[in-house]
C-alpha positions in Angstrom: -94.0 -119.7 -27.2 -93.7 -116.6 -29.6 -90.9 -116.2 -31.9 -89.7 -112.7 -32.0 -86.6 -112.8 -33.8 -86.4 -110.0 -36.8 -85.2 -111.5 -40.0 -85.0 -108.4 -42.5 -83.4 -109.8 -45.6 -80.5 -107.5 -47.0 -81.6 -104.8 -49.5 -77.9 -103.9 -50.5 -77.8 -105.3 -53.7 -81.0 -103.6 -54.5 -80.1 -99.9 -54.2 -77.0 -97.6 -55.3 -74.0 -97.7 -53.7 -74.9 -94.0 -52.3 -78.2 -94.8 -51.2 -76.6 -97.8 -48.9 -74.3 -95.4 -47.6 -77.4 -93.3 -46.7 -79.2 -96.1 -45.2 -76.4 -97.1 -42.9 -75.8 -93.3 -41.6 -79.8 -93.3 -40.9 -80.1 -96.8 -39.3 -76.8 -95.2 -37.0 -78.6 -92.0 -36.2 -81.8 -94.1 -35.0 -79.6 -96.3 -33.0 -77.9 -93.4 -31.5 -80.7 -91.8 -30.5 -82.0 -94.9 -28.5 -78.5 -95.0 -26.9 -78.9 -91.3 -25.5 -82.0 -91.6 -24.4 -83.7 -89.4 -26.8 -86.4 -92.3 -28.0 -89.9 -92.5 -27.5 -90.8 -96.4 -27.7 -91.6 -96.5 -31.8 -92.7 -93.0 -32.3 -90.7 -90.0 -33.8 -88.6 -90.3 -36.8 -85.5 -89.5 -38.5 -85.6 -89.1 -42.3 -83.2 -88.8 -44.9 -83.1 -88.2 -48.5 -82.0 -90.7 -51.2 -79.2 -88.7 -52.9 -79.9 -87.6 -56.2 -83.8 -87.8 -55.8 -86.7 -86.1 -54.2 -87.7 -89.2 -52.2 -86.5 -90.3 -48.8 -86.1 -93.0 -46.1 -88.1 -93.2 -42.7 -88.2 -96.0 -40.2 -90.4 -98.6 -40.3 -93.4 -98.2 -38.2 -93.1 -101.1 -35.0 -89.4 -101.4 -34.6 -87.6 -100.0 -31.8 -84.8 -97.7 -32.6 -82.4 -99.6 -31.3 -83.1 -102.5 -33.9 -83.2 -100.5 -36.9 -81.1 -101.7 -39.6 -80.1 -100.0 -43.1 -82.1 -102.5 -45.0 -85.1 -102.2 -42.5 -85.4 -98.4 -43.8 -88.7 -97.8 -45.7 -88.0 -95.5 -49.0 -91.0 -93.6 -49.8 -91.9 -90.5 -52.2 -93.2 -87.0 -51.3 -96.5 -88.4 -51.3 -96.1 -91.3 -48.9 -96.1 -94.0 -51.4 -93.6 -97.3 -50.4 -91.2 -97.2 -53.6 -89.6 -100.6 -52.2 -91.5 -103.6 -51.1 -91.5 -103.7 -47.3 -93.4 -105.5 -44.6 -93.6 -102.4 -42.6 -96.1 -99.4 -42.5 -94.9 -96.1 -41.6 -96.4 -93.5 -39.0 -98.7 -90.8 -40.8 -97.4 -88.4 -38.3 -93.9 -88.8 -39.3 -94.8 -88.5 -42.9 -96.7 -85.3 -42.4 -94.2 -83.4 -40.9 -91.0 -84.5 -42.4 -92.5 -84.4 -46.3 -93.3 -81.0 -46.1 -89.7 -80.2 -44.5 -88.1 -82.1 -47.6 -90.3 -80.7 -50.2 -89.8 -77.0 -48.9 -86.0 -77.2 -48.1 -83.7 -78.9 -50.4 -81.0 -78.4 -48.2 -82.6 -80.8 -45.9 -80.9 -84.0 -46.3 -81.9 -85.2 -43.1 -84.7 -84.3 -40.7 -84.4 -85.3 -37.1 -87.7 -85.2 -34.7 -87.7 -86.4 -30.9 -89.8 -86.7 -28.2 -87.2 -86.1 -25.3 -88.3 -85.5 -22.0 -85.6 -82.2 -21.8 -86.8 -81.1 -25.0 -90.3 -81.4 -24.1 -90.1 -79.8 -21.0 -88.6 -76.7 -22.3 -91.0 -76.7 -25.4 -93.6 -76.3 -22.6 -91.9 -73.2 -21.4 -93.5 -69.7 -22.6 -89.7 -68.1 -23.1 -88.3 -71.1 -24.7 -84.7 -71.8 -24.9 -82.9 -69.4 -22.8 -79.5 -68.2 -23.5 -77.8 -69.7 -20.4 -75.5 -72.2 -21.4 -72.4 -72.7 -24.0 -75.1 -75.2 -25.6 -77.7 -72.7 -26.1 -74.9 -70.1 -27.4 -74.5 -72.9 -30.3 -78.0 -73.2 -31.0 -80.2 -69.8 -30.8 -78.3 -68.3 -33.8 -80.7 -70.7 -35.9 -83.9 -71.7 -33.5 -87.4 -71.4 -34.9 -90.8 -72.2 -32.7 -93.9 -73.6 -34.0 -97.0 -73.7 -32.1 -98.7 -77.1 -31.3 -101.7 -78.5 -33.1 -102.5 -81.9 -32.1 -101.1 -84.9 -33.5 -99.4 -84.3 -36.8 -102.0 -85.3 -39.0 -103.5 -82.5 -40.6 -102.2 -81.5 -43.8 -103.5 -77.8 -43.4 -100.7 -77.5 -40.8 -97.9 -78.1 -43.6 -97.6 -74.5 -44.7 -97.8 -73.3 -41.4 -94.8 -75.5 -40.0 -92.7 -74.8 -43.0 -93.4 -70.7 -42.6 -92.5 -71.0 -38.9 -89.1 -73.3 -39.9 -88.2 -70.8 -42.2 -84.3 -71.0 -43.0 -83.6 -72.3 -39.5 -81.9 -75.2 -38.8 -83.3 -75.7 -35.2 -87.0 -76.2 -34.6 -89.0 -76.5 -31.1 -92.5 -77.6 -31.5 -94.1 -76.1 -28.7 -95.6 -78.7 -26.1 -94.4 -81.6 -28.6 -90.4 -81.8 -28.6 -87.5 -80.9 -31.1 -86.7 -81.2 -34.7 -83.2 -80.6 -36.2 -82.3 -80.2 -40.0 -79.2 -81.3 -41.5 -77.2 -81.3 -44.8 -76.4 -85.1 -43.8 -77.2 -87.3 -41.2 -74.4 -86.6 -39.3 -75.2 -82.8 -39.3 -78.7 -83.5 -38.3 -77.5 -85.7 -35.3 -74.9 -83.3 -33.8 -77.4 -80.1 -34.0 -80.0 -82.6 -32.1 -77.0 -83.2 -29.8 -76.5 -79.4 -29.0 -80.4 -79.0 -28.6 -81.1 -81.6 -26.3 -78.0 -80.7 -24.2 -79.2 -77.0 -24.0 -82.7 -78.0 -22.8 -80.9 -80.4 -20.2 -79.1 -77.6 -18.9 -81.9 -75.1 -19.0 -84.1 -77.7 -17.1 -81.6 -78.3 -14.3 -80.3 -74.8 -14.0 -83.9 -73.6 -13.5 -84.6 -76.6 -10.7 -81.7 -74.9 -9.0 -83.6 -72.1 -7.7 -81.4 -69.3 -8.0 -80.7 -66.3 -10.4 -79.6 -67.4 -13.9 -77.0 -65.5 -16.1 -77.8 -64.6 -19.8 -75.1 -64.7 -22.3 -74.8 -61.2 -23.6 -76.5 -60.6 -27.4 -73.1 -59.0 -28.4 -71.7 -62.5 -27.8 -74.6 -64.6 -29.1 -74.0 -62.4 -32.5 -70.9 -64.3 -32.9 -72.0 -67.6 -32.6 -72.4 -68.8 -36.1 -69.0 -67.5 -36.9 -67.1 -69.0 -34.0 -68.9 -72.4 -34.5 -67.6 -72.6 -37.9 -63.7 -71.9 -36.8 -64.1 -74.4 -33.6 -65.2 -77.2 -36.2 -62.5 -76.4 -38.7 -64.9 -76.0 -41.3 -65.6 -79.8 -41.2 -68.7 -79.7 -39.1 -70.2 -83.0 -37.8 -67.3 -85.2 -40.0 -65.3 -84.7 -36.8 -67.4 -86.6 -34.5 -69.4 -88.9 -36.7 -66.7 -91.4 -37.2 -66.3 -91.5 -33.3 -69.8 -92.2 -32.6 -70.2 -95.4 -35.4 -67.2 -96.6 -33.6 -68.9 -96.3 -30.2 -72.2 -98.3 -32.2 -69.7 -100.7 -33.0 -68.9 -101.6 -29.5 -72.2 -101.5 -28.1 -74.8 -102.0 -30.6 -73.5 -103.5 -33.9 -75.6 -104.6 -36.8 -77.0 -101.1 -37.9 -75.2 -101.6 -41.2 -77.0 -104.7 -42.4 
């Protein structure tokens, strides 16, 4: 019988306290993506910059998202070179997308990409995300689109992806999936939660077969100001501790 037990030694004493905290948060984000049902087996990625550097952490290729730990994450540079010993490879498609965003957007501390069913469904609709829900209200003010160019393996796609993203924090990859950017892992996760929920509502609303009501443009234009007010200027720090407590109850061990 094959031993399928993961035995990943801790790297906590090999990294700075700041990097370790980023590792813990990023591992938590992977497990939360699995918990919410947005994962795609071992595919798609969430990356986070190591504080004070231009290097970043990415998932070990081959681990399910629900298995990822702080110590299993792979540290790489913008050229895709491993900077610490790891028995794991990285997915080249993930490196292509994430490296160009981290290089171009210094505010992109965390980049999250999913192939969720609802997200892919809306990414295949010509009109994209419709202004029909409060979830969409919280996304549309910073949403961009990028056309599909096949699996993300082509270096030539990078400048086009960066140009389409611009200064937005939400990106819909046509026929492909969703991507969010955050100034922290928590911010990127909360952004994805909003975007995924907006897509889910749209799928269900369209399935109802009735006329939809658009949110008027003057109301949509208030989104950024109203979101800042309702979050008390604290952003995702309001929700992140509770999400970590949920993980501690349902899938502990991410912080090892």
